[in-house]
N, C-alpha and C positions, 0 to 999 in steps of 0.2 A: 532224270534227262530222258528225253523220248528219243528212241533209236529209230522210229520211223515217222515218215509224214502223215498226219492225222489230221483228217479235216471232215466235216458234214457234207453228204449230196443230196441235193434235192428234199431236203427237210431234214429229218432226225437220223436218216442214216450214218453211221460212222464208217468211214474208210481208214485202213491203215496202209500205207504204200511202202515199199522199200527198194523200189527200181531206180532207176539211174537219175541222179540229181539233176542232169541237164535235158531230162525228157520235158517236151512242152505239155501244157494242159490238154491243148488239141489232140495231139498224138495219143495221149492217155483215154480221153474220152472217147475218141473214134476207133482204136485197135484194141483197147483193155476193157472199155465197158461197153462198146457198139452202140453210145449214145451218138448218130451219126446226125442228129438236128443241128449241130454245131460244124458249120463248113470252114474249108478252106479256101480262101480267094487269092489273096496277096501273099500270105505268110510274113507280113512286116508290120501289120498292125495299121493299116490303111483303110482297107475296105469295110471292116464291120461284120462279115459274113460269120467269123467266129464268135462274136461278141457272146459273153457269159455275163452272169450277175454275182458278185461277191458280196459278202457281210462279213464284219468283224464286230465286236463286242467294244463298246466304251461306256466308261462309268458316267452317268447323268449326274453332274456337280449340282444340279438345281434341287435335288432331293435332300432332304434331312437324313434319309436313310439310304444308304448305297443300293442303286437299282442300276442293272445294266441295260443299255440300249443297244439295237442293231443299226449300224451304218451300212447303208447299202451303196454300191457303185458299179458302174459297168466294166467291163475289162475284154481285153483281146486275149483270148485263148490260144492263138498262134506263137505269140511271143512270151507267155507267160510260162513260167517253170513251174513244176511241180513242188517244190519246195517252198514256194510263195503261198501255196495253200494252206499251209501248217497252221491250224487254229481258226481257220476261217469257214464259213459256209459257202458251198458252190452250188447255183442253181443253172440248169440249163434248160433250153427251151420244151424238153421232156416234162420238165418239173414244175412248171407254172400253172397247169391247170390243175382242177379238184376233181378228180377222177374223170367223168365224161364231161364234167361242165366246164367250158372255157374260161379261162381268165378274163377280166374285163378288157385286158388290152388285145387278147386274142381275139375276144369277141367284135370289138370295135374295128379291126383289121379286116373280119369278115364282112359286117354290115356295110363299110365303107368301100368295099371292094380294093383293097389296098396291097393285094398280092398278084402279081404278073407271072413271070417264069417260075417265082417262088425261091429262087436260089437264095436271095438276100433277105428272105422274110423272116427267118428265124433270127437273123442278128438284129433287125429293126425291133422285133418283139422282145427281145431282151433288153436292148437299149430302152424302151419304153417302160418295161417292166421294173428296170432300176429306177427310172423316175418316179414310176407309179409307187414302187415302196417308199422311194424318198420324199414322197409328198409334194413332187414338182408340180407347177403350175402347168395350164392348158394355154398360156400365152404363147403367140408366135415367136419370139425372141427365144423363149425358154425352149420351146419344141425345136426350133432350128438349132439351138446348141446342143441338145439331146442327141440329134441324129445326124450332127456335122461328121461323125466318123462312119457313118453307114453310107454305102454308095449302091444306087439302085441303078442300074444298067438298061432298064426297061423305062426309065424315065417315069417312074410311078408316084413321085414325090407328092403331089398335090393329095389324092387319097391316101396316104401313110400320115401327112399333117393333119388330115380330118380325122383320121383314125386316132391321132393322139390328142386331139382337142375333146374328142368324145370320152377318151377313157381317162384322162387326166384331170387333176383337180383336187378338191378337199381327199384325204385320205379315205378310201372306202377299205372294207376288209376283203381279204383273200384268204387262200389257206394259209398263208404264212402268218396272218394277224394272230390266230388261235395257238400258235406254237412258238411265237416269238419268245416269251419266258423261257420256254424248254430249250430251244436254239441258244438262248445267251448262256443259259447254265450249262449246256454241254460243252459250248466253245470254251468256258472258264475253266471246266474241268480239263480239257486239254491243256489249257495253259499251265494248270496247276503242276502238270507233269513235268515242267521245266523246259530248259532250254531244247532246241532240236539239234540232233547231231546223228546224221543218217550217213551211211557207207555203204556200198556197194563194191566188188572188185576192182571197178575201173573208175570210180566217183566218189566225192565227199561234198556233202552239203551241211552247213552249220549255220545255226541262227542263235548267236550270242543275245542274253537279256540284259547285259548290263555294258556299259561303257569299258569297264575294266577287264571284263572277258572277251570282249572284242579285240582289246590291243592285245591280251595274250595270245587270243586265236591266229592274230597276223604274225605275232613272233613265232609261234609255233610253225606255221604254214606261210612264210611270207610269198612262196609263188601263187597263194589262192588269190581268186578274184573277188573282189568285192561287190555283191550284188545289192543294188537298190532297187530301183523300179523294173530293171532289166528291159526297158524299151528300145534301148540300143545293143545291149549285151545280146539280147534274142536274138537279134538279127545274126550274129555270129553263128547261132544254133541252125538257125532256119534258112538262112540264105548262103553263109560261108561254109557251111557244114563243118563246123569246127566243136570238138569235143570239150568238154568243161571239167577237167578232172578235179578240181578243187574250187568249191563256191562258198564264201562268207556272207550271210546276209545281213544286213544293219536294221532290218525293219521291225525287228522285235525289240530292239535297244530303247526303252521308252525315253530315257536321257536325250537322244536324237530324234524325238518326235516332238519336243516343246516349240512354241511361239509365244515370245512374249516381248514387252516393250521395256528396256533397261539401259538406264545411264544415257536417256538420249538417242537410243537406237531400238531397231525392230532385230529381235535375235531369232534366227529360224535355223531350227536343228536339222541335219544333213538327210535325215529321213522324212521330214515332211514332205506330204505329195503337193503338186501344183494344186490340184482341187482344194486340200486345205488352206494354203498359202494364198490363193487368189484375192479373197476379200480383202485381207491385210495389206497385201502388196497393192492392190487397186486403191486403198485409202490413201496411199502416198501422191498416187496422181492417177486420173482416169485412164490416162494412155497406156499405163502397165496393166490394168484390169484388160484393155482390150487385147494387148500382147498376148497376155496368158489363156485368154479365151480362144485365140488363134494357134495357142502351142499344142499341136496336135487335135485331140479330139477328147471328149469326155472320158473316153476308155483309156486312153494314154494319159491325161491328167490324173486318173485315180491312182495309177501306180507310179508315173514318173517324179522323181524327187528333187528337191534343189540342189541338194549335195550331189546327185548323180549327172545332173546336168552340168554341174561345174567339173566334176572329175572326168568327164567325158572328153574335156578339151577339143571339142569341136569348134573350128572357126565358124561355123554357123550356128551355133547355140543361141536361143533367144533370148535367155536371161542374162549372160554376161555383159553385155554392151550397158544395159541400165543399171547393174549393180556396180560396174565400174565408174559410171558417170555420177552415181550416188556416193562414191567413197567407199564402198564396201570392202570387208576384209574376211577371211576365213581363219577359223581356228580348226588346227589339226591336232589329233592325239595320237599317243603312242604310248608304249610301257614307260617311255622316259619322261612323260609328262606333256604339256601342251606348247604350242607355238601359234605366233600370229602372223598371217602372211598378207600383204595386200594384194586384192584382187588383180591389180593391173602388173603385179610380179609374179603370180600365181602360174600364169601360162608361160612355159618355157620353149615352146616349139609346137609344131603340128601334132596334135594328139599328146602332147607332153605337159606335165605340170612340175611343180617344185616339190611335190609329194615324195618323200625319201622312204625307204623301204621299212615297211611296219607301220607307216602313218596313216591314217583316215581323215576324212573332214569330218569334223564334230559339227560344227555350226556356222552360220554366217551372221556377221555383223553389219547391218545397214545403218547408217547414220540418217536420223530422221531429217527430211528437209524443212527448213523455215516456212513460216506461213507466206512471205514475199518471194520465196526461190522460187524459180521457173524450171520445171522437170518435164522432160518429155522424150518419148521413145516411139519410132515409127519401124514397122516391118515392110519390107517390100518383096513380095513374092507374085509367083504367076498367078494362083488362085487365093482369094481371101482366107478359105477355111483350109485345115489340114494340109499344109504345103511347107516347105523349107524355106528359108529365105534365101534370098540373092543378094540384100543388104538389108541390115539391122542397125539403125543408128540412134543414139540417145544423147541427151545433154541435159546438164544441169548448172544453174548458176544463180549467183545471188544477185540482187538488185541494190546498186549503192547509188540511191538517187535516179540519175537518169544515166547512169554507167554500169557496166557489167562487173563483176567482182567474182572471183574463184570460179572460173568455167571449167567444166570437165567434160570431156567429149569423148565418145568411144563407138567403135563400130566393129560389127560382125560382117564376116563375107568379102572383107576389103585386104586379108592378109593371112598368114597360117594360122594365126591365132586371133581370136579378139583381142584389141587394142586400143589405146588411147590416141587421138589424134592431137598431137602435142603443140604442131605448128598452127594449127585452128585454133587451138586454147590461146596460144600468145596473141593471136589477130585479135581475139576477143577480149583478152584481159585488161579492164581498165577502160576501155574505149566505149564511146558512148552507144547506147541502144538506138541505133541507125540502120537503115538498110545498107549503106555504104560499108560498115562494119561486118555485118553478115556476107556481103558480097567477098570483102577481103579475105574471112576465114573459108569460105567455099575455095577461093582459089588458092590458098593455103594448103589445102587438103591434098592437093596433087604432090606435095611435098611429104605427107605423111604416108600416102600408100601407092604401091604399084599392084592394083589387083589383077588377077590372072582370067583369060577367058576358059568357061567351062559350060556345061550344058545349061546351066541355072542361067547364066548371064554372060555376055561380054566384058572384057575389062573397060571398054569405053562406056557400055551401058553403067556398069557400077559405079564408075566415076561420076559419070552425070548424074546418076540418080542420086548418090550420096551427096553432091555440092547442090542439088535442088533441094534436099533436106533442110540446107541452111536458110534457105529462101522461105520456105515454109515454117520453120521455127522463128523467124523474124516476125511473119504475119501473125502467128499466133501468140506469140510475147507481147505483142503490141496491139492485139486485138482486133486486128484488121483481117483477120480470117477467124471468125466465130465458127465454131463448129462443135457438135455433140461429140464428144470422144468416142462414142461408140458408132 
């Protein structure tokens, strides 16, 4: 068992840290290592000035002999905690160049005059570097997704996009190409040391490796907070200045990292990140892929998890409405065993769930829709990218000839919890697939919810927008509104 947080920094340098478990990576880089190229802008994972690149190993199952490959991703150092680096490679903007020779991404930023004031530039470099190492293409849409989590207040996006087009494409060598095998071997060596259990006088951080060890850890320390991606918990540290005396990470539990189809359902482990789940969920309906690409940024999706989004129990979480509409449930575990909870019964109040002391979300069970089922989710927010929902609505129903069968409708942003629209469902159930039916469902919605006014939207706007979604869904379901889901 490892008592210190161990990771690689900017190549093959191994670092061992025993500092506070709730220290952010950004704080450590700037204060402990004086690597000040990583900037603080918003301290909440929105602006991208703090972007770093991280890599972990994954077994390449395509090989007959076991071979490890490195999986690269960008991340927000401002809300990532030090314990989350255990067993990973961390690369900062100081580490991408090969001596005096600029990295292809850096060189393209120079030749395309893509830096103005320069404060945001390191973050853009790191987002593009992560894309470079992941063999991302230089297609416009891919570039926009890649840098959607980076803000340039000098409005210098055009030359930054031009730099991305120049640098990205077929994977070229950089200084990490030659050392990739050594990095993978070193990371595996850290993993071989066993689970992480790090403690200081005022904080504890553990990362169990098995489901059973996770359950035991929660039994021993029931007051500990479970850390998944930390994209919300990190704000407690940076914005609310709350200390985290005990954290238990689920990200090293391999049983919670599985995605598979089983018994007519898609089963997603609680520690699966949005980035990994995106393709599989988008295959259920293209609108789900659009929703997930609008969920935060590439940096957030690389860390945020399916289980964390549900356990967070935010009324404006993006995934609960569509999961409810699809009839999803969660399997929760503890030392007592497992139990299944329908997702529409999981949220018991504002930021509260049906989880009991010692329980954790193990996996999410999503029934696969039929070939003729209609599925749709829409998110309404002030900005298209990198914004929180004012309203998120989802619908799923079966087509029984010209009639609607088994409708399920759920909304976020309309109540203290994500919730089903039961009266609207009753208006649709068994009714003909007509405009009048959907108008009746829209009117029934007023009996389902009494939304509030806040800085994101007024109650009246929320209700009008949610009702308009029914009109949109009717047009899409009947083919009157033809659209590319993207």
